[in-house]
VOLO-65154 format. One record per atom (N, C-alpha, C, O): residue number from 1; atom name; x, y, z. Coordinates in steps of 0.2 Angstrom, whole numbers, plus 5000, padded with zeros to 4 digits. Atoms other than C-alpha are relative to their C-alpha. Layout:
REM VOLO-65154
   resi   name     px     py     pz
    NUM     CA      X      Y      Z
...
***
This chain:
REM VOLO-65154
   resi   name     px     py     pz
      1      N   4997   4996   5005
      1     CA   4890   5010   4928
      1      C   5007   4998   4999
      1      O   5010   4997   5003
      2      N   4993   5001   5001
      2     CA   4906   5007   4919
      2      C   5005   5005   5003
      2      O   5004   5011   5002
      3      N   4995   4996   4997
      3     CA   4921   5013   4927
      3      C   5007   5000   4996
      3      O   5009   4995   4994
      4      N   4994   5000   5003
      4     CA   4937   5019   4919
      4      C   5005   5004   5004
      4      O   5004   5010   5005
      5      N   4998   5007   5001
      5     CA   4949   5013   4925
      5      C   4996   4995   5004
      5      O   4992   4998   5008
      6      N   5004   5005   4997
      6     CA   4941   4997   4930
      6      C   5001   5000   5008
      6      O   5006   5002   5010
      7      N   5000   5000   4993
      7     CA   4937   4994   4949
      7      C   5007   4996   5002
      7      O   5008   4991   4999
      8      N   4994   5003   4998
      8     CA   4953   4990   4958
      8      C   5007   5002   4996
      8      O   5012   5000   4998
      9      N   4994   4998   5004
      9     CA   4965   4997   4945
      9      C   5001   5008   5001
      9      O   4997   5012   5002
     10      N   4998   4993   5000
     10     CA   4975   5014   4945
     10      C   5000   5002   4993
     10      O   5001   4998   4989
     11      N   4999   4997   5007
     11     CA   4976   5026   4931
     11      C   5007   4998   4997
     11      O   5007   4997   4991
     12      N   4994   5002   5003
     12     CA   4994   5021   4929
     12      C   5002   4994   5004
     12      O   5003   4994   5010
     13      N   4998   5007   4997
     13     CA   5000   5003   4932
     13      C   5006   4998   4996
     13      O   5006   4997   4990
     14      N   4994   5003   5003
     14     CA   5018   4997   4929
     14      C   4999   4993   4997
     14      O   4995   4989   5000
     15      N   5001   5006   5003
     15     CA   5019   4983   4917
     15      C   5007   4998   4999
     15      O   5011   5001   4995
     16      N   4993   5002   5001
     16     CA   5036   4973   4918
     16      C   5000   4993   4997
     16      O   4995   4989   4997
     17      N   5000   5006   5003
     17     CA   5042   4959   4908
     17      C   5005   4995   5003
     17      O   5011   4997   5005
     18      N   4996   5005   4998
     18     CA   5050   4942   4913
     18      C   5000   4994   4995
     18      O   4996   4993   4991
     19      N   5000   5006   5004
     19     CA   5056   4927   4904
     19      C   4996   4994   5003
     19      O   4994   4990   5000
     20      N   5004   5005   4997
     20     CA   5047   4916   4917
     20      C   4996   5003   5005
     20      O   4997   5005   5011
     21      N   5005   4996   4996
     21     CA   5032   4925   4924
     21      C   4998   4996   5006
     21      O   4997   4999   5012
     22      N   5002   5004   4995
     22     CA   5027   4910   4935
     22      C   5005   5001   5006
     22      O   5003   5002   5012
     23      N   4994   5000   4995
     23     CA   5044   4910   4944
     23      C   5000   5007   5003
     23      O   5001   5008   5009
     24      N   5000   4993   4998
     24     CA   5043   4929   4945
     24      C   4995   5002   5006
     24      O   4996   5005   5011
     25      N   5006   4999   4995
     25     CA   5026   4929   4954
     25      C   5002   4997   5007
     25      O   5001   5000   5012
     26      N   4998   5004   4994
     26     CA   5032   4916   4967
     26      C   5006   5004   5004
     26      O   5005   5005   5010
     27      N   4995   4997   4997
     27     CA   5048   4926   4970
     27      C   4998   5007   5003
     27      O   5000   5008   5008
     28      N   5003   4994   4997
     28     CA   5039   4943   4972
     28      C   4996   4999   5006
     28      O   4996   5003   5010
     29      N   5004   5002   4994
     29     CA   5027   4935   4984
     29      C   5005   4999   5006
     29      O   5004   5002   5012
     30      N   4995   5002   4995
     30     CA   5042   4928   4994
     30      C   5004   5005   5003
     30      O   5005   5007   5009
     31      N   4994   4996   4998
     31     CA   5055   4941   4994
     31      C   4997   5007   5001
     31      O   4999   5010   5006
     32      N   5002   4994   4999
     32     CA   5045   4957   4993
     32      C   4993   5001   5003
     32      O   4990   5007   5004
     33      N   5006   4999   4997
     33     CA   5028   4953   5000
     33      C   4994   5001   4996
     33      O   4989   5003   4998
     34      N   5006   4999   5004
     34     CA   5017   4955   4985
     34      C   4995   4995   5000
     34      O   4996   4989   5002
     35      N   5006   5005   5000
     35     CA   5000   4946   4983
     35      C   4998   4999   4993
     35      O   4996   5004   4990
     36      N   5002   5002   5007
     36     CA   4995   4937   4967
     36      C   4993   5002   5000
     36      O   4989   4999   5004
     37      N   5007   4998   5001
     37     CA   4978   4944   4961
     37      C   4997   4996   4994
     37      O   4991   4995   4993
     38      N   5002   5003   5006
     38     CA   4978   4936   4944
     38      C   5005   4996   4996
     38      O   5011   5000   4996
     39      N   4995   5003   5004
     39     CA   4987   4923   4934
     39      C   4997   4997   4993
     39      O   4992   4994   4994
     40      N   5003   5003   5007
     40     CA   4984   4919   4915
     40      C   5005   4996   4996
     40      O   5010   4998   4994
     41      N   4996   5005   5004
     41     CA   4991   4904   4907
     41      C   4998   5000   4993
     41      O   4992   5001   4991
     42      N   5002   5002   5006
     42     CA   4992   4900   4889
     42      C   4997   4993   4999
     42      O   4997   4990   5004
     43      N   5003   5007   5000
     43     CA   4984   4884   4882
     43      C   5005   4995   5002
     43      O   5002   4989   5004
     44      N   4995   5006   4998
     44     CA   5000   4874   4886
     44      C   5001   5001   5008
     44      O   5005   4997   5010
     45      N   4999   4999   4993
     45     CA   4999   4881   4904
     45      C   5006   5004   5002
     45      O   5007   5006   5008
     46      N   4994   4995   4999
     46     CA   5014   4893   4903
     46      C   4997   5007   5002
     46      O   4992   5010   4998
     47      N   5003   4994   4998
     47     CA   5010   4909   4913
     47      C   5003   5006   4995
     47      O   5009   5007   4995
     48      N   4998   4994   5005
     48     CA   5010   4924   4900
     48      C   4998   5007   5003
     48      O   5000   5012   5000
     49      N   5002   4994   4997
     49     CA   5002   4937   4911
     49      C   4998   4999   5007
     49      O   4995   4994   5009
     50      N   5002   5001   4993
     50     CA   5000   4940   4930
     50      C   4999   5007   5002
     50      O   5001   5012   5000
     51      N   5001   4994   4997
     51     CA   4994   4954   4941
     51      C   5001   4999   5008
     51      O   4999   4994   5010
     52      N   4998   5001   4993
     52     CA   5000   4957   4959
     52      C   4999   5007   5003
     52      O   4998   5012   5000
     53      N   5001   4994   4996
     53     CA   4997   4970   4973
     53      C   5004   5000   5006
     53      O   5006   4994   5009
     54      N   4997   4999   4993
     54     CA   5006   4977   4988
     54      C   4996   5005   5003
     54      O   4996   5011   5001
     55      N   5005   4996   4997
     55     CA   4993   4985   4999
     55      C   4995   5003   4995
     55      O   4991   4999   4992
     56      N   5005   4997   5004
     56     CA   4984   4998   4988
     56      C   5002   5001   4993
     56      O   4999   5004   4989
     57      N   4997   4999   5006
     57     CA   4995   4997   4973
     57      C   5002   4994   4996
     57      O   5003   4989   4999
     58      N   4999   5006   5004
     58     CA   4997   4985   4959
     58      C   5005   5000   4994
     58      O   5007   5006   4992
     59      N   4996   5001   5006
     59     CA   5008   4979   4945
     59      C   4997   4995   4995
     59      O   4994   4990   4998
     60      N   5001   5005   5005
     60     CA   5006   4969   4929
     60      C   5006   4997   4998
     60      O   5011   5001   4997
     61      N   4994   5003   5003
     61     CA   5018   4957   4922
     61      C   4998   4996   4994
     61      O   4993   4992   4994
     62      N   5001   5004   5005
     62     CA   5020   4948   4906
     62      C   5006   4996   4997
     62      O   5012   4998   5000
     63      N   4994   5004   5003
     63     CA   5031   4936   4896
     63      C   5003   5004   4995
     63      O   5001   5007   4990
     64      N   4996   4997   5005
     64     CA   5045   4944   4887
     64      C   5000   4997   4993
     64      O   4999   4991   4993
     65      N   5002   5003   5006
     65     CA   5042   4942   4869
     65      C   5004   5004   4994
     65      O   5003   5010   4994
     66      N   4997   4997   5006
     66     CA   5052   4946   4853
     66      C   4995   5003   4995
     66      O   4996   5009   4993
     67      N   5005   4998   5005
     67     CA   5036   4948   4843
     67      C   4998   5007   5003
     67      O   4996   5011   4999
     68      N   5002   4994   4997
     68     CA   5031   4962   4855
     68      C   5006   5005   5001
     68      O   5005   5011   5003
     69      N   4994   4996   4998
     69     CA   5049   4969   4857
     69      C   5001   5001   5007
     69      O   5004   5006   5009
     70      N   4999   5000   4993
     70     CA   5049   4966   4875
     70      C   5006   4995   5003
     70      O   5006   4990   5000
     71      N   4995   5004   4998
     71     CA   5064   4960   4885
     71      C   5000   5000   5008
     71      O   4998   5005   5011
     72      N   4999   5000   4993
     72     CA   5068   4955   4903
     72      C   5007   5003   5001
     72      O   5011   5003   4996
     73      N   4993   4997   4999
     73     CA   5083   4965   4910
     73      C   5005   4995   5000
     73      O   5011   4996   4999
     74      N   4995   5005   5000
     74     CA   5091   4948   4911
     74      C   5003   4999   4993
     74      O   5009   4997   4993
     75      N   4998   5001   5007
     75     CA   5093   4949   4892
     75      C   5003   5007   4997
     75      O   5003   5007   4991
     76      N   4997   4994   5003
     76     CA   5100   4967   4891
     76      C   5006   5002   5004
     76      O   5008   4998   5009
     77      N   4994   4998   4997
     77     CA   5115   4976   4897
     77      C   4999   5006   5005
     77      O   5003   5008   5008
     78      N   5002   4994   4995
     78     CA   5106   4989   4908
     78      C   4993   4999   5003
     78      O   4989   4995   5001
     79      N   5007   4999   4997
     79     CA   5091   4994   4918
     79      C   4996   5004   4995
     79      O   4998   5009   4993
     80      N   5005   4997   5004
     80     CA   5076   4999   4908
     80      C   4995   5004   5003
     80      O   4991   5008   5000
     81      N   5005   4997   4996
     81     CA   5065   5005   4922
     81      C   5002   4999   5007
     81      O   5006   4994   5009
     82      N   4999   5001   4993
     82     CA   5064   5006   4941
     82      C   4993   5001   5003
     82      O   4989   5006   5001
     83      N   5007   5000   4997
     83     CA   5048   5003   4951
     83      C   5001   5003   5007
     83      O   5006   5001   5011
     84      N   4999   4996   4993
     84     CA   5047   5015   4967
     84      C   4994   4998   5004
     84      O   4988   5000   5002
     85      N   5006   5003   4996
     85     CA   5036   5007   4980
     85      C   5001   5002   5008
     85      O   5006   5001   5011
     86      N   5000   4998   4993
     86     CA   5031   5014   4997
     86      C   4998   4994   5005
     86      O   4993   4991   5003
     87      N   5002   5005   4995
     87     CA   5031   5002   5012
     87      C   5000   5003   5007
     87      O   5002   5009   5008
     88      N   5001   4997   4994
     88     CA   5026   5005   5030
     88      C   5006   4999   5005
     88      O   5007   5003   5009
     89      N   4994   5001   4996
     89     CA   5042   4997   5038
     89      C   5006   4998   4996
     89      O   5007   4992   4995
     90      N   4995   5001   5004
     90     CA   5057   4999   5028
     90      C   5006   4995   5003
     90      O   5008   4991   4999
     91      N   4995   5004   4997
     91     CA   5069   4991   5040
     91      C   4998   4992   5000
     91      O   5002   4988   4998
     92      N   5002   5007   5001
     92     CA   5059   4974   5041
     92      C   4999   4998   4993
     92      O   5001   4992   4992
     93      N   5001   5002   5007
     93     CA   5056   4975   5023
     93      C   5007   4998   4997
     93      O   5007   4993   4993
     94      N   4994   5002   5003
     94     CA   5074   4975   5018
     94      C   5003   4994   5003
     94      O   5006   4990   5000
     95      N   4998   5007   4997
     95     CA   5078   4961   5031
     95      C   4997   4994   4997
     95      O   5000   4989   4995
     96      N   5004   5006   5003
     96     CA   5065   4950   5023
     96      C   5002   4999   4993
     96      O   5003   4994   4991
     97      N   4997   5001   5007
     97     CA   5071   4954   5005
     97      C   5007   4997   5000
     97      O   5008   4993   4996
     98      N   4993   5003   5000
     98     CA   5089   4950   5010
     98      C   4999   4992   5002
     98      O   5003   4988   4998
     99      N   5000   5007   4999
     99     CA   5084   4934   5018
     99      C   4996   4995   4995
     99      O   4997   4989   4995
    100      N   5003   5004   5005
    100     CA   5074   4929   5003
    100      C   5004   5000   4994
    100      O   5001   4997   4989
    101      N   4996   5001   5006
    101     CA   5088   4931   4991
    101      C   5000   5006   4995
    101      O   5003   5006   4990
    102      N   5000   4994   5004
    102     CA   5085   4949   4984
    102      C   5007   5002   5000
    102      O   5011   5002   5005
    103      N   4994   4997   5001
    103     CA   5101   4957   4977
    103      C   4999   5008   5002
    103      O   4996   5011   4999
    104      N   5001   4993   4998
    104     CA   5102   4973   4987
    104      C   5006   5004   4997
    104      O   5012   5003   4998
    105      N   4996   4996   5004
    105     CA   5110   4986   4976
    105      C   5002   5007   5004
    105      O   5007   5010   5002
    106      N   4998   4994   4995
    106     CA   5110   5001   4989
    106      C   4996   4999   5006
    106      O   4990   4997   5006
    107      N   5003   5000   4993
    107     CA   5107   5000   5008
    107      C   4995   5006   5001
    107      O   4995   5010   4997
    108      N   5005   4994   4998
    108     CA   5094   5011   5017
    108      C   5004   5006   5000
    108      O   5009   5007   5004
    109      N   4997   4993   5000
    109     CA   5099   5029   5014
    109      C   4994   5005   5001
    109      O   4988   5004   4998
    110      N   5005   4994   5000
    110     CA   5089   5045   5019
    110      C   5001   5005   4995
    110      O   5007   5007   4994
    111      N   4999   4995   5006
    111     CA   5086   5056   5004
    111      C   4997   5007   5002
    111      O   4994   5008   5007
    112      N   5002   4993   4999
    112     CA   5084   5075   5003
    112      C   4993   5002   4999
    112      O   4991   5007   5001
    113      N   5007   4998   5001
    113     CA   5066   5074   4998
    113      C   4996   4997   5006
    113      O   4989   4998   5006
    114      N   5004   5002   4994
    114     CA   5061   5066   5015
    114      C   4998   4992   5000
    114      O   4995   4990   5005
    115      N   5001   5007   5000
    115     CA   5061   5047   5011
    115      C   5006   4997   5002
    115      O   5012   4999   5001
    116      N   4995   5005   4999
    116     CA   5072   5033   5017
    116      C   4999   4995   4995
    116      O   4993   4993   4993
    117      N   5001   5005   5005
    117     CA   5075   5020   5003
    117      C   5006   4996   4999
    117      O   5011   4997   5002
    118      N   4995   5005   5002
    118     CA   5084   5005   4997
    118      C   4999   4998   4993
    118      O   4993   4998   4991
    119      N   5001   5003   5007
    119     CA   5086   4997   4980
    119      C   5002   4993   5000
    119      O   5007   4991   5003
    120      N   4999   5007   5001
    120     CA   5086   4979   4975
    120      C   4998   4998   4993
    120      O   4994   5001   4990
    121      N   5002   5004   5006
    121     CA   5086   4968   4960
    121      C   4997   4994   5001
    121      O   4998   4990   5006
    122      N   5004   5006   4999
    122     CA   5074   4954   4958
    122      C   5004   4994   4996
    122      O   5009   4995   4994
    123      N   4997   5006   5003
    123     CA   5078   4936   4951
    123      C   5002   5001   4993
    123      O   5006   4998   4990
    124      N   4998   4999   5007
    124     CA   5078   4943   4933
    124      C   5003   5007   4999
    124      O   5005   5009   4993
    125      N   4997   4993   5001
    125     CA   5086   4960   4936
    125      C   4996   5006   5000
    125      O   4998   5011   4999
    126      N   5004   4994   4999
    126     CA   5071   4971   4938
    126      C   5002   5004   5005
    126      O   5004   5001   5011
    127      N   4997   4996   4995
    127     CA   5076   4986   4948
    127      C   4994   5003   5004
    127      O   4989   5006   5001
    128      N   5005   4998   4995
    128     CA   5065   4990   4963
    128      C   5003   5005   5005
    128      O   5008   5003   5008
    129      N   4998   4995   4994
    129     CA   5066   5005   4975
    129      C   4994   4999   5005
    129      O   4989   5001   5003
    130      N   5005   5000   4994
    130     CA   5057   5003   4992
    130      C   5002   5006   5004
    130      O   5007   5007   5006
    131      N   4999   4994   4996
    131     CA   5054   5018   5002
    131      C   4995   5001   5005
    131      O   4990   4998   5005
    132      N   5005   4998   4994
    132     CA   5046   5025   5018
    132      C   5001   5007   5001
    132      O   5007   5010   5002
    133      N   5000   4993   4999
    133     CA   5042   5043   5019
    133      C   5001   5002   5008
    133      O   4997   4999   5012
    134      N   4998   4998   4993
    134     CA   5050   5050   5036
    134      C   4999   5007   5002
    134      O   5000   5009   5008
    135      N   5000   4992   4999
    135     CA   5049   5069   5034
    135      C   4997   5003   4994
    135      O   4999   5002   4989
    136      N   5003   4995   5005
    136     CA   5039   5082   5025
    136      C   5005   5005   4999
    136      O   5007   5009   5003
    137      N   4995   4994   5001
    137     CA   5051   5094   5016
    137      C   4997   5004   4994
    137      O   4995   5001   4989
    138      N   5003   4996   5006
    138     CA   5044   5108   5005
    138      C   5005   5000   4994
    138      O   5011   5000   4995
    139      N   4995   5000   5006
    139     CA   5051   5108   4987
    139      C   5005   5005   5000
    139      O   5011   5004   4998
    140      N   4995   4995   5000
    140     CA   5060   5124   4990
    140      C   5006   4999   5005
    140      O   5011   5002   5004
    141      N   4994   5002   4995
    141     CA   5070   5116   5004
    141      C   5003   4994   4998
    141      O   5008   4992   5002
    142      N   4996   5006   5003
    142     CA   5075   5101   4994
    142      C   5006   5002   4997
    142      O   5007   5005   4992
    143      N   4993   4998   5002
    143     CA   5094   5102   4992
    143      C   5003   4994   4998
    143      O   5006   4990   5002
    144      N   4996   5006   5002
    144     CA   5101   5088   4982
    144      C   5008   5001   5000
    144      O   5010   5007   4999
    145      N   4992   5000   5000
    145     CA   5120   5084   4984
    145      C   5002   4997   4993
    145      O   5002   4991   4992
    146      N   4997   5002   5007
    146     CA   5127   5083   4966
    146      C   5007   4998   5000
    146      O   5010   4997   4995
    147      N   4993   5002   5000
    147     CA   5144   5079   4972
    147      C   5002   4993   4999
    147      O   5007   4991   4999
***
């Protein structure tokens, strides 16, 4: 029987754009521990689409294209999105990301909703937040510090 979404896919999957998809795939494998699940080259061999996973979650990525109105953050003056990814060992993840050349934009911080997290930019400026849930906090007990 046909499944929607298809086997192995989630109902919502982030799709991010890069100027060099092949290089992004290699970098995300090395720095953040993603696993390549599919790479689609055009007739000239340039990678125009790829899919990767980290444990049970996946992302898709494609070639930034003026025709489609998509840009890499490298070609803009700001961040257009952020990907929030849960990992099992945040301390070792940030150390590995640092040693692989990720630009850490905020060090590990414990948040009011019960996660520890850090943020990093990848080779083209995509914004990534990696988190580990460390404490269950009821919504009514979440107290943001707006100062």
